[in-house]
DSSP file (Angstrom, degrees, kcal/mol; ACC not computed):
  #  RESIDUE AA STRUCTURE BP1 BP2  ACC     N-H-->O    O-->H-N    N-H-->O    O-->H-N    TCO  KAPPA ALPHA  PHI   PSI    X-CA   Y-CA   Z-CA
    1    1 A M              0   0    0      0, 0.0     5,-0.0     0, 0.0     0, 0.0   0.000 360.0 360.0 360.0 137.0   96.1  106.8   52.9
    2    2 A R     >  -     0   0    0      1,-0.1     4,-2.1     4,-0.0     3,-0.3  -0.298 360.0-119.2 -66.9 150.1   99.3  106.5   55.0
    3    3 A L  H  > S+     0   0    0      1,-0.2     4,-2.6     2,-0.2     5,-0.2   0.882 111.1  52.1 -60.7 -43.0  102.2  104.6   53.5
    4    4 A H  H  > S+     0   0    0      1,-0.2     4,-1.9     2,-0.2    -1,-0.2   0.838 109.2  51.1 -67.1 -29.8  102.4  101.9   56.2
    5    5 A V  H  > S+     0   0    0     -3,-0.3     4,-2.3     2,-0.2    -1,-0.2   0.925 110.5  48.8 -68.5 -44.0   98.6  101.2   55.7
    6    6 A L  H  X S+     0   0    0     -4,-2.1     4,-2.5     1,-0.2    -2,-0.2   0.904 110.3  51.2 -62.0 -41.7   99.1  100.9   52.0
    7    7 A K  H  X S+     0   0    0     -4,-2.6     4,-2.7     1,-0.2    -1,-0.2   0.903 109.2  51.2 -61.8 -41.0  102.1   98.5   52.5
    8    8 A S  H  X S+     0   0    0     -4,-1.9     4,-2.7     2,-0.2    -2,-0.2   0.905 110.4  48.8 -62.9 -41.5  100.0   96.4   54.9
    9    9 A L  H  X S+     0   0    0     -4,-2.3     4,-2.5     2,-0.2    -2,-0.2   0.920 112.6  47.4 -64.1 -43.3   97.2   96.2   52.3
   10   10 A I  H  X S+     0   0    0     -4,-2.5     4,-2.2     2,-0.2    -2,-0.2   0.924 113.5  47.9 -64.2 -44.1   99.7   95.2   49.5
   11   11 A Y  H  X S+     0   0    0     -4,-2.7     4,-2.2     2,-0.2    -2,-0.2   0.918 112.7  48.7 -62.3 -44.2  101.3   92.6   51.8
   12   12 A D  H  X S+     0   0    0     -4,-2.7     4,-1.9     1,-0.2    -1,-0.2   0.899 111.7  49.8 -62.6 -40.7   98.0   91.2   52.8
   13   13 A S  H  < S+     0   0    0     -4,-2.5    -1,-0.2     1,-0.2    -2,-0.2   0.869 109.6  51.8 -65.3 -36.8   96.9   91.1   49.1
   14   14 A Y  H  < S+     0   0    0     -4,-2.2    -2,-0.2     1,-0.2    -1,-0.2   0.898 113.1  44.0 -66.7 -41.0  100.1   89.3   48.2
   15   15 A L  H  < S+     0   0    0     -4,-2.2     2,-0.7     1,-0.2    -2,-0.2   0.811 113.3  54.5 -74.4 -30.5   99.7   86.6   50.8
   16   16 A N  S  < S-     0   0    0     -4,-1.9     2,-0.6    -5,-0.2    -1,-0.2  -0.894  73.5-151.9-113.3 107.4   96.0   86.1   50.1
   17   17 A A        -     0   0    0     -2,-0.7     2,-0.2    -3,-0.1    -3,-0.1  -0.671  22.3-139.6 -75.2 118.2   95.0   85.2   46.6
   18   18 A Y        -     0   0    0     -2,-0.6     3,-0.1    -5,-0.2    -1,-0.0  -0.544   6.0-142.2 -81.5 145.8   91.5   86.6   46.2
   19   19 A E  S    S-     0   0    0     -2,-0.2     2,-0.3     1,-0.1    -1,-0.1   0.782  79.8  -2.2 -75.8 -28.0   89.0   84.5   44.2
   20   20 A S  S  > S-     0   0    0      1,-0.1     4,-1.9    -3,-0.0    -1,-0.1  -0.957  72.5-102.0-155.0 168.8   87.4   87.6   42.6
   21   21 A I  H  > S+     0   0    0     -2,-0.3     4,-2.7     1,-0.2     5,-0.2   0.887 120.8  55.7 -63.1 -40.1   87.4   91.3   42.5
   22   22 A N  H  > S+     0   0    0      1,-0.2     4,-2.4     2,-0.2    -1,-0.2   0.894 106.6  49.3 -61.9 -40.3   84.4   91.4   44.8
   23   23 A E  H  > S+     0   0    0      2,-0.2     4,-2.7     1,-0.2     5,-0.2   0.918 111.1  50.0 -64.7 -42.3   86.2   89.4   47.4
   24   24 A A  H  X S+     0   0    0     -4,-1.9     4,-2.6     2,-0.2     5,-0.3   0.933 111.2  48.8 -60.8 -46.7   89.2   91.7   47.2
   25   25 A K  H  X S+     0   0    0     -4,-2.7     4,-2.3     1,-0.2    -1,-0.2   0.917 113.5  47.3 -59.1 -44.4   86.9   94.7   47.6
   26   26 A Q  H  X S+     0   0    0     -4,-2.4     4,-2.4     2,-0.2    -2,-0.2   0.933 114.8  44.3 -64.9 -46.8   85.2   93.2   50.6
   27   27 A R  H  X S+     0   0    0     -4,-2.7     4,-2.1     2,-0.2    -2,-0.2   0.884 115.1  47.5 -69.4 -38.1   88.3   92.1   52.4
   28   28 A I  H  X S+     0   0    0     -4,-2.6     4,-2.5    -5,-0.2    -1,-0.2   0.895 111.9  51.6 -68.6 -38.6   90.1   95.4   51.8
   29   29 A G  H  X S+     0   0    0     -4,-2.3     4,-2.4    -5,-0.3    -2,-0.2   0.906 109.6  49.6 -61.8 -41.8   87.0   97.2   53.0
   30   30 A N  H  X S+     0   0    0     -4,-2.4     4,-2.5     2,-0.2    -2,-0.2   0.899 110.2  51.2 -63.1 -40.9   86.9   95.1   56.1
   31   31 A Y  H  X S+     0   0    0     -4,-2.1     4,-2.7     2,-0.2    -2,-0.2   0.936 111.8  46.2 -61.4 -47.6   90.7   95.9   56.7
   32   32 A C  H  X S+     0   0    0     -4,-2.5     4,-2.3     2,-0.2     5,-0.2   0.896 112.2  51.1 -64.1 -40.1   90.1   99.6   56.3
   33   33 A N  H  X S+     0   0    0     -4,-2.4     4,-2.6     2,-0.2     5,-0.4   0.930 112.6  45.7 -62.6 -45.5   87.1   99.5   58.6
   34   34 A N  H  X>S+     0   0    0     -4,-2.5     5,-2.2     1,-0.2     4,-1.8   0.917 112.8  51.1 -62.3 -43.7   89.0   97.7   61.3
   35   35 A Y  H  <5S+     0   0    0     -4,-2.7    -2,-0.2     1,-0.2    -1,-0.2   0.888 120.2  33.8 -62.0 -40.9   92.0  100.0   60.9
   36   36 A N  H  <5S+     0   0    0     -4,-2.3    14,-2.3    -5,-0.2    15,-0.3   0.774 129.0  30.5 -88.3 -27.8   89.9  103.1   61.3
   37   37 A S  H  <5S+     0   0    0     -4,-2.6    -3,-0.2    -5,-0.2    -2,-0.2   0.738 129.9  16.9-107.4 -26.7   87.2  102.0   63.7
   38   38 A F  T  <5S+     0   0    0     -4,-1.8    -3,-0.2    -5,-0.4    -4,-0.1   0.686  94.8  89.3-123.6 -26.5   88.5   99.4   66.1
   39   39 A R      < -     0   0    0     -5,-2.2     2,-0.1     1,-0.0    -1,-0.1  -0.682  69.3-136.0 -85.6 115.3   92.4   99.3   66.1
   40   40 A P        -     0   0    0      0, 0.0     2,-0.5     0, 0.0     8,-0.2  -0.404  15.5-144.9 -68.1 146.0   93.9  101.7   68.7
   41   41 A H  B > > -A   47   0A   0      6,-2.2     5,-2.1     1,-0.1     3,-1.3  -0.953  10.5-148.6-117.5 128.4   96.8  103.8   67.5
   42   42 A V  G > 5S+     0   0    0     -2,-0.5     3,-1.6     1,-0.3    -1,-0.1   0.893 100.8  58.1 -58.8 -41.6   99.7  104.7   69.7
   43   43 A A  G 3 5S+     0   0    0      1,-0.3    -1,-0.3     2,-0.1     0, 0.0   0.652 106.0  50.8 -65.9 -14.3  100.2  108.0   67.9
   44   44 A M  G X 5S-     0   0    0     -3,-1.3     3,-1.6     3,-0.3    -1,-0.3  -0.051 124.4 -99.8-113.1  30.0   96.6  108.9   68.7
   45   45 A S  T < 5S-     0   0    0     -3,-1.6    -3,-0.2     1,-0.3    -2,-0.1   0.839  82.0 -50.6  56.3  38.2   96.9  108.2   72.5
   46   46 A G  T 3 <S+     0   0    0     -5,-2.1    -1,-0.3     1,-0.3    -4,-0.2   0.511 111.2 123.0  82.4   4.0   95.3  104.8   72.1
   47   47 A N  B <   -A   41   0A   0     -3,-1.6    -6,-2.2    -6,-0.5    -1,-0.3  -0.501  62.8-114.4 -91.2 165.2   92.3  106.2   70.2
   48   48 A T     >  -     0   0    0     -8,-0.2     4,-2.1    -2,-0.2     5,-0.2  -0.621  28.6-111.6 -90.3 159.0   91.1  105.0   66.8
   49   49 A P  H  > S+     0   0    0      0, 0.0     4,-2.6     0, 0.0     5,-0.2   0.875 119.5  55.6 -56.8 -36.6   91.2  107.4   63.9
   50   50 A E  H  > S+     0   0    0    -14,-2.3     4,-2.5     2,-0.2     5,-0.2   0.920 106.8  48.8 -63.1 -44.0   87.4  107.5   63.9
   51   51 A E  H  > S+     0   0    0    -15,-0.3     4,-1.9     1,-0.2    -1,-0.2   0.920 113.2  47.2 -62.0 -43.7   87.3  108.6   67.6
   52   52 A V  H  X S+     0   0    0     -4,-2.1     4,-1.9     2,-0.2    -2,-0.2   0.921 112.5  49.8 -64.4 -44.3   89.8  111.3   66.9
   53   53 A Y  H  X S+     0   0    0     -4,-2.6     4,-2.3     1,-0.2    -2,-0.2   0.939 112.7  45.3 -60.9 -49.3   87.9  112.6   63.8
   54   54 A Y  H  X S+     0   0    0     -4,-2.5     4,-2.3     1,-0.2    -1,-0.2   0.810 109.1  55.9 -70.8 -28.8   84.5  112.7   65.5
   55   55 A K  H  X S+     0   0    0     -4,-1.9     4,-1.9    -5,-0.2    -1,-0.2   0.918 110.9  45.3 -64.2 -43.1   85.9  114.4   68.6
   56   56 A K  H  X S+     0   0    0     -4,-1.9     4,-1.7     2,-0.2    -2,-0.2   0.907 112.5  51.3 -65.1 -41.8   87.3  117.2   66.4
   57   57 A E  H  X S+     0   0    0     -4,-2.3     4,-1.4     1,-0.2    -2,-0.2   0.905 109.1  50.3 -64.1 -41.7   84.1  117.4   64.4
   58   58 A L  H  X S+     0   0    0     -4,-2.3     4,-1.7     1,-0.2    -1,-0.2   0.884 107.7  53.6 -64.4 -38.8   82.0  117.7   67.6
   59   59 A K  H  < S+     0   0    0     -4,-1.9    -1,-0.2     1,-0.2    -2,-0.2   0.866 106.8  52.3 -64.0 -35.8   84.3  120.5   68.9
   60   60 A Q  H  < S+     0   0    0     -4,-1.7    -1,-0.2     1,-0.2    -2,-0.2   0.842 108.8  50.4 -68.8 -33.0   83.7  122.5   65.7
   61   61 A V  H  <        0   0    0     -4,-1.4    -2,-0.2     1,-0.2    -1,-0.2   0.858 360.0 360.0 -73.0 -35.9   79.9  122.2   66.0
   62   62 A E     <        0   0    0     -4,-1.7    -1,-0.2    -5,-0.1    -2,-0.2   0.482 360.0 360.0 -69.4 360.0   79.9  123.5   69.6
């Protein structure tokens, strides 16, 4: 996991006191899903990491 992502998770965890371990797992999982599937990244030409990964995977299969 990239350092800035880890820092964001730690900062978010610090700001939000979770009621339980299960809540923490769910919210961190939601954050990672959003980061990888929906949030465009400038370094990836506006694509999400998921889009970049699957494009590479499709090229290898062809």
